[in-house]
C-alpha positions in Angstrom: 0.0 0.0 0.0 1.4 3.4 -0.9 1.4 6.3 1.5 -1.2 8.1 -0.6 -3.5 5.1 -0.4 -3.0 4.9 3.4 -4.0 8.6 3.6 -7.1 8.0 1.5 -8.1 5.0 3.8 -7.5 7.2 6.9 -9.3 10.3 5.9 -11.5 9.2 3.0 -10.0 11.8 0.6 -7.0 11.9 -1.6 -3.9 13.8 -0.3 -2.9 17.0 -2.1 0.6 15.6 -2.4 3.4 13.6 -0.8 6.6 15.2 0.4 9.8 13.6 1.8 13.0 14.5 3.5 16.1 12.2 4.0 18.1 11.3 7.0 21.7 12.4 7.2 25.1 11.3 8.3 27.6 13.9 9.4 31.0 12.9 8.0 32.9 15.2 10.3 32.2 18.3 12.3 30.3 17.3 15.4 28.9 19.7 18.0 30.3 22.6 16.0 27.1 23.9 14.4 25.8 25.7 17.6 29.3 27.2 17.9 29.1 28.9 14.5 31.5 26.4 13.1 32.0 24.1 10.1 30.2 20.9 9.3 30.3 18.3 6.5 27.1 16.3 6.4 25.4 14.4 3.6 21.9 13.2 3.0 21.2 9.5 2.8 18.7 7.4 0.9 16.5 6.6 4.0 13.6 9.1 3.9 10.6 10.2 5.9 7.5 10.9 3.8 4.4 12.9 4.6 1.1 12.8 2.7 -1.0 15.9 3.5 -4.1 17.9 2.6 -5.4 21.2 3.9 -8.6 21.5 5.8 -11.3 24.2 5.9 -11.1 24.5 9.7 -8.3 24.9 12.2 -7.9 21.2 13.2 -4.6 19.4 12.8 -4.9 15.6 12.5 -1.8 13.4 12.4 -1.2 9.7 12.0 2.1 7.7 11.8 2.2 4.4 10.0 4.9 3.3 12.4 2.7 4.2 15.5 -0.9 3.5 14.4 -2.1 3.7 18.0 -0.6 7.2 18.4 -3.0 9.2 16.4 -3.2 12.8 17.5 -5.4 15.8 16.8 -5.3 19.4 18.1 -6.7 22.7 17.1 -4.2 25.3 15.9 -5.0 27.7 18.7 -4.3 25.0 21.2 -0.8 24.3 20.0 1.8 25.0 22.6 5.1 23.4 23.7 4.3 20.1 25.3 1.0 19.7 23.5 0.8 17.3 21.7 3.5 15.0 23.1 5.5 12.2 21.5 6.1 11.9 17.8 3.3 14.3 16.9 5.1 17.1 18.6 7.6 17.3 15.7 4.7 17.7 13.2 2.7 20.1 15.4 5.8 22.1 16.2 6.4 23.0 12.6 2.9 24.2 12.2 3.2 26.2 15.5 6.5 27.7 14.2 4.9 28.8 10.9 2.2 30.6 12.9 4.8 32.1 15.3 6.5 33.6 12.3 3.3 35.3 11.2 2.2 33.1 8.3 -1.5 32.3 7.8 -2.3 28.6 7.7 -5.4 26.4 8.2 -5.7 23.0 9.6 -4.4 19.9 7.8 -4.6 16.2 7.7 -1.3 14.3 7.6 0.0 10.7 7.5 3.6 10.1 8.1 5.8 7.2 7.0 9.1 7.4 8.7 11.9 5.2 7.3 14.9 6.9 9.0 16.0 4.8 12.0 14.6 6.4 15.2 17.2 7.5 17.8 20.1 6.4 15.6 21.7 9.8 15.3 20.7 10.0 11.6 18.4 13.0 12.1 15.0 11.2 12.1 13.3 14.0 13.9 14.6 16.7 11.5 13.6 14.5 8.5 10.1 14.6 9.8 10.1 18.3 10.6 11.6 19.2 7.2 9.1 17.0 5.3 6.2 18.6 7.2 7.7 22.1 6.6 7.9 21.7 2.8 4.4 20.2 2.7 3.0 23.1 4.7 4.9 25.6 2.5 3.3 24.1 -0.6 -0.2 23.5 0.8 -0.6 27.1 1.9 1.5 28.8 -0.8 3.9 30.4 1.8 6.7 30.9 -0.7 9.5 30.2 1.9 13.0 29.6 0.6 15.5 27.1 1.9 16.9 29.3 4.6 13.5 30.3 5.9 12.4 26.7 6.0 15.5 25.8 8.0 14.9 28.6 10.4 11.3 27.6 11.1 12.2 23.9 11.7 15.0 25.1 14.1 12.4 27.2 15.9 10.1 24.1 16.1 13.0 22.0 17.4 14.3 24.5 19.9 11.1 26.1 21.3 8.4 23.5 20.8 10.2 20.1 21.1 12.8 21.5 23.5 16.1 20.4 21.8 18.7 23.2 21.5 20.0 22.1 18.1 21.7 24.2 15.5 21.0 24.5 11.8 23.2 21.7 10.4 20.6 19.0 10.1 17.9 21.2 8.5 20.2 22.6 5.9 21.8 19.2 5.1 18.3 17.8 4.5 17.1 20.7 2.5 20.3 21.2 0.3 21.5 17.6 0.0 22.7 16.5 -3.4 23.4 12.9 -4.6 27.2 12.2 -4.8 28.1 15.2 -2.6 28.7 16.2 1.0 27.7 19.7 2.1 30.5 21.9 3.4 28.6 24.4 5.5 29.7 27.4 7.5 27.0 27.6 10.1 27.8 31.3 10.8 27.5 32.7 7.3 25.4 29.8 6.0 27.7 29.7 3.0 27.6 26.2 1.6 29.6 24.3 -1.0 28.8 20.9 -2.6 31.9 18.7 -2.3 32.1 15.5 -4.4 31.9 12.4 -2.2 32.2 9.2 -4.2 34.2 6.6 -2.2 32.8 3.8 -4.4 34.7 5.1 -7.4 37.9 4.3 -5.5 36.7 1.0 -4.0 35.6 2.3 -0.6 32.3 2.2 1.2 30.7 4.4 3.8 29.1 2.2 6.5 26.6 3.2 9.3 26.7 1.1 12.4 23.4 1.7 14.4 24.1 0.7 17.9 20.4 0.6 18.7 21.1 2.7 21.8 18.5 5.3 21.3 19.1 8.9 22.4 17.1 12.1 22.6 18.6 15.5 22.0 15.8 16.9 24.3 17.5 15.5 27.4 19.9 17.4 29.6 23.3 16.1 28.4 23.1 17.8 25.0 22.0 21.1 26.5 24.8 20.8 29.1 27.4 20.6 26.3 26.0 23.7 24.6 25.8 25.6 27.8 29.4 24.7 28.6 30.5 26.1 25.2 28.7 29.3 25.9 30.3 29.6 29.3 33.8 29.0 27.9 33.3 31.6 25.2 32.0 34.1 27.7 35.0 33.5 30.0 37.4 34.0 27.1 35.6 37.2 26.0 34.4 35.7 22.8 31.0 35.8 21.1 31.5 32.1 20.0 34.1 29.4 20.2 34.3 29.8 16.4 36.5 32.9 17.1 39.1 30.9 19.0 42.2 30.1 16.9 44.0 26.8 16.9 47.4 28.4 17.2 48.2 29.1 20.8 45.1 27.2 21.9 46.7 25.7 25.0 47.7 29.1 26.4 44.3 30.6 25.7 42.5 27.7 27.5 44.8 27.7 30.5 42.5 29.9 32.5 39.4 27.7 32.1 38.5 24.9 34.5 39.2 21.3 33.2 35.7 20.7 31.9 35.4 23.9 29.9 39.0 23.5 28.6 38.2 20.1 27.2 34.8 21.1 25.7 36.4 24.2 24.0 39.4 22.2 22.8 37.1 19.7 21.0 35.2 22.5 19.3 38.3 24.3 18.1 40.2 21.2 16.9 37.0 19.8 15.2 36.5 23.1 13.4 40.1 22.7 12.0 39.4 19.1 11.0 36.4 19.9 8.8 38.2 22.1 6.2 41.1 19.6 6.2 38.6 16.9 5.5 37.2 18.9 2.5 40.7 19.2 1.1 41.2 15.4 1.5 37.9 14.8 -0.3 38.9 17.1 -3.2 42.2 15.3 -3.6 40.6 11.8 -3.0 43.0 11.2 -0.2 41.0 8.6 1.8 43.9 7.9 4.2 44.1 11.5 5.2 40.3 11.7 5.6 40.5 8.5 7.7 43.1 10.1 10.0 40.9 13.1 10.5 37.8 11.1 11.2 39.6 8.9 13.8 40.9 12.0 15.5 37.4 13.3 15.6 36.1 10.3 17.5 39.0 10.5 20.0 38.1 14.1 20.7 34.4 13.4 21.0 35.1 10.5 23.4 37.7 12.1 25.6 37.2 15.9 25.4 33.5 16.3 24.7 32.5 13.0 26.4 29.5 12.3 24.2 30.4 8.8 23.1 29.3 5.6 25.0 30.6 2.0 25.4 28.5 0.8 22.4 29.8 3.5 20.1 33.4 2.9 21.2 33.1 -0.9 20.6 31.6 -0.3 17.2 34.4 2.0 16.2 37.1 -0.3 17.5 35.6 -3.4 15.8 35.2 -1.6 12.5 38.9 -0.6 12.6 40.0 -4.1 13.4 38.1 -5.3 10.4 40.0 -3.0 8.1 38.2 0.3 8.2 40.5 3.2 7.5 38.3 5.3 9.7 35.4 5.0 12.2 33.8 7.6 14.4 30.6 8.3 16.2 28.2 10.5 14.2 25.4 12.7 15.4 24.7 14.1 18.8 26.1 11.1 20.7 25.1 9.4 23.9 24.1 6.5 21.6 23.0 6.4 18.0 25.3 5.5 15.2 28.9 5.4 14.0 30.2 6.0 10.5 33.0 3.9 9.1 35.1 4.3 5.9 36.3 1.0 4.7 37.4 -0.8 1.5 34.2 -2.2 0.0 35.7 -5.7 -0.1 36.0 -5.6 3.7 32.2 -5.0 4.2 31.4 -8.7 5.1 34.3 -8.9 7.5 33.4 -5.5 9.1 29.7 -6.5 9.6 30.8 -9.8 11.1 33.3 -8.2 13.4 30.9 -5.6 14.7 28.1 -8.1 15.3 30.4 -10.5 17.1 31.7 -7.7 19.3 28.2 -6.7 20.3 27.3 -10.3 21.0 30.3 -10.8 23.1 29.3 -7.8 25.2 25.7 -9.1 25.5 24.2 -6.3 23.6 21.4 -6.4 20.9 22.6 -7.0 17.3 23.5 -3.6 15.7 22.4 -2.5 12.3 25.2 -2.4 9.8 24.4 -0.9 6.4 26.1 1.0 3.6 25.1 4.6 2.8 25.8 6.9 -0.1 25.2 10.7 -0.5 21.6 11.2 -1.7 19.2 14.0 -2.7 17.6 16.3 -0.2 14.0 17.2 0.6 11.5 17.3 -2.2 7.9 16.9 -3.3 7.4 13.3 -4.6 3.8 13.5 -5.9 
């Protein structure tokens, strides 16, 4: 059954259209986006789709094919942070944000089909929000451009859902291009499409989903962001983006140990992203691998957002021949990304699954990904 057919069975009318947005993997540049830094994400093939149609009243009705018992409905005037709860808050939050920004919309019926792994650090929540945003934009003729759509989905995430995320995910999902990673300056929003085609040189990008689910709405993510803001303030800076790599140890000497390590990660990670872009442009996979490996060490030791499952996945992938492996996404669970010779894929999968079994953990998901297109109207 197609999503359009599921919509018709649910609401007894045809949808006005079907819109979708992908998940994403961040190749490198973690926890730099809310520090005005550099990131290098790419969209993946897994997508979340939304079938929708406008209503003549102010009722918002929502259904998820993955959670059929979780139907939700709410009037537009009743939308507020915390209502509705659960998965529907990501849908409702976008509509709330549209209204907060002064746009006129009516109610709508929506059915969601989410195929981006939940809690895997692959931006499943942003995929849903962006898909809803482009649907609402089309349904009500708002005429919003990419940057405006990114802003309203960030508003929904920050103020309605309660996760203090930056703009990386939204822009990666909206601007993604097949065969490319997005080199994004989150301060200026200047973006470049950088060719990313490891298969041409016999390599594969592999996601390892630890199945340890995380939520960016919990306190740990907010704590990291607050620590960065405190560090910048104590250094007299508007953002850690303004802290240079040269002479870093001396500049950080006056901070306490925690703030020193948090700031050190952000500054060194910011330096790794442009270096990774250079490596991609020269197809230097070994250099890219070194940068990715250093990124994981920094995230594990200085930023402390890894976990046992992510570390075991990374170590197992490297043992199996990966030239690089690192956690990707917000951390505290979720997924790792590995760069490995394509011929090593069976061995890598076996090694990772065996390592998890030996630790008594559930079997992880191990699958290849490739840079794919961004959000779009499908029908």
